[in-house]
C-alpha positions, 0 to 999 in steps of 0.5 A: 380423266374419266369424269362422272358429274353427279346429282346424288341420289335423294335421301328420305324426305327429299326429292327433286327440284331446280337443278338438284335435290329439292330441300323440302320436307314434303313429297314431290315428283318434280324434277328439273334437269340438272343443267349446271352439271350438264355444261361441263359434261358437254365439254368433257369427252368420255364423261357421264352426267348421272342424275340419280334421284329421278332415275332411282339410282341408290347410293349403293348404285351410285358407289359402284358406278363411281368406281369406273371414273377417276374424278366425281363432281358432286353437286350438293345442297345444304339439306343433303350435305351430310348424306353426300358426305356419307356418299363421298366416304363410301365412294372413296372406300370403294376406290381410294384413288378417286378424286371428289370435288363438291360444287354447288351453293352450299360449298360457296358459302361455306368453303372452310366448314365444307372442307373441314367436315370430311377428308373425302372432299378433295376440293370444292369449287366456289361459284361457277364451276364449268371451267374449273372442273374441266381444267382439273379433268384435263390435268391441272392441280387445284392449286393452279385453278381459280375458284378452287379451295383445297387442303395443302399440309393440313391448311385450307387455301383458297384460290382467287375467285374466278370471274363470272363468265361473260355473255360470249363465254356463256354462249360458247357452252355446250347445249345441255340438251345433247347431254341430256340425250346422251346420259339421261332417260328423257 
């Protein structure tokens, strides 16, 4: 499944920070590379990591880019959640069969609230999402993937938590720098 791993565009009053947008009300120009999205991007052949904010990619441009993909993994934050919902809606309007998963700390602590906020979110991944999104892109159903929360017949279902990665599993993750070289302007 052709996958876009998305650190979404900034919105007014917010800018870059540690691995995603920085939820502050002052203008800053300090962007950290989105390392958490780079790991699954390195495991998914044909995927792309789009770090929209530092590359000045607008929401409209992001929607156009997303049309070329089957699956979008969107790293959201508490401060950016409402903006990200609008972006997800626009992406679905542009391509109605697009699957969108939200990941990040906000969905980890508020899974029900996040899924109830929009039908445009197909599922969320609680906790470490590297392998969960790779499993989905490889064809597994959300019901079969640990750490995923999704809707089934109008009811929110929380699969059992995914165990934290062990040291040897962390060591097996691809080098993020290879994804940076491939997908980002450094």
